[in-house]
N, C-alpha and C positions, 0 to 999 in steps of 0.2 A: 557507255552508255548511250541509247541511240535518240537522236534528233528529234523531233519534232517532223521533219522533212523526211527522213527515213522512214519513219512509221507509216506517213501520209504516203509516200511512194509504194511500199510493201503493201498497203491496201488497194491501192491504184492496179498494182499489178495482177493481186489475187482478184480482184471484181472484174478487171479486163478479161483475166483469163477463164475465169467462169463464162463470161458474156459470150466469148469467141467460141468455146467447147461449147454452148449452147446452140449457136447458130450452125458449128458444123452438123450438130445431130438433126437440128431442124431441117437443114437443106439434104440429108441423107434421104435418098430413094431407094427402094429396092427394085427388082423386077414385079412387076405387075401379077398377082394371082391369078387361077383361072375364075371364071365369073361364077355364081352359084345360082340356086334355082331362084328364080322370081315369080313361080306362080303362074306364070303364062306360057314361058319358051319351054323348049326342050332339054336333056339332060345338064347339056352344060350352060344353061341360060340363053344360049344363042336361038335366032327365030328358028322356030319348029314344034313339033309335039313329042312329048314321051311317048314312046312304045307302050301299047296298051293292049290288051285282048281278053275280050268276055266271052262268056258262054254260059247257054241256060243250059242245063241238066234236070232233064224229068226223072225224078224218082218214084217209082210204081210202088205198089203197097207191100208186093213182094221183096223188094231191093233192100229192106232192112232185117237187121238181127238183133235180137238182143232180149229182153225178159220184164220183169217190172221196174228192175232198176234203172232201164232206159234201153233206147235203139239206137243203131248206129248202120251208117251207110257209108261206104268208101266210094270215092269217086275218083277215077283215074284223069290226073289232069298233068299229062306230061309236060306240057309248058312251064311248070314250076320245077325251074331248074335251079343250078346252086348258086347262080346268080340273083335269080330273082329271091330264090328264098333267103340269100343273107344279105342284100343291097336292096332288094325291091320291096314289094308290098303285094299281098294277096288279101282281097274283101271278097266275102260272101253275104248274098242279101237272098232273102226268102219271098218269092213271090206270092203277095197276096189278093185274091181276086174277087173278095165278098162283096161288099159296097163299091168300093172303088179299086181299080189297081193300082198297087203298090208294091214296091220293094221295102223290105225292113232289113237292117244291117243284122247280122249275127256277131257277137251275141244278143238274142231275144228273149226276153221274159214278159210272159203275160200272166197277170194276176186276175183272179174273178172270185172273192170270198176265199173258200179252203182252197179251190183249185191251181196251182202252178204250170205253166207251161213254158219250158225252157229248152232253147235251142241254140246249138253253139259248132263249133268248128274246129278241128286242129289239122293244120296243113304240114304236109312232108314234103319232102322233095319227090315229086310225082306223082302225087293226090292228096288227097281231102278225106277227113272223116268228119261227116255230119253226124251231131248227137241230138237226139230227141228223147225228152223226159217228162214225164208229168208228175206230178206230187200233189195227192189230195189229203189235206188234214195233216199234213206233215209227213205223212208214210207214202214212200214210192208206189208209185201205181199206175205204171205204163203200160200201154197197149199199142199193139203196132199201128203205123198211124192209118187212117181208114179210106185215106183218098190221096191220088197221086200231089206230089209237091213237088215245086218248080223252084229251082235255085239258080240265082247268076253270081256267076263267079269272076272276078273283076283281077285281072292280073297286072300290074305294072310296073316297069322295068326300071332298076337304077334309081328309083325314089324311095328311101325309107319312109315306111310309116309315120313316125314322127314326122317327118317334113312334109309329108303328103296333107298330115292333117292341118299343118299350119296354111296352106294353100288353098284347100276347100274343106266343106263340112263333109265327112267321108261317110255319114250318115245317111246324106242325099245323094241316092246312085244317079239322078238326072244330074245334079250339078258335078260329080265326079265326069261322068259319061260325056260331059260337055267339053270340061277343061280338059279332057283328054283327047277327044277328037274319036271317042271309042266307038268301035263295030263291032257287032253281037253276033256270035253264031249259036245254033241250037243243036245242042247233042242231044 
């Protein structure tokens, strides 16, 4: 039979062992990992800006093909590389110059009573399909666009769209362009 001293010594040894083991793990430190996105700096979080590219594409009325179910226009955008497609972000905005000038992010839906106008895009390696569709009273009723439409395509290298959305309101083109220090070209 164990004495009280032996039982007490056993408990002290177990508690001390756990305490020493905890101190060893607390004091361990591995190598520092890479810096992440902080919303202001470049790809690795170090001072700088992420690469971004934007271009305005003017689409003439004869640039669309389709029927009552919808119209599509293909834009040749060679800047959409595999790296951009898989690791970056592609954003498309339509320019509206009616009352005030604004860029509205696609997909875009306008509803007025029975009329719904819908615009969207599909991005591919090297290009984008713009999609234009009108639905009147629940029936596809799309006619070719009647006037020139302008679109701004914004390409961001190495920042996945989900990450970019945590850094800036992607619906606000001016905020995105400002954050990325973007310069626009016209096609």
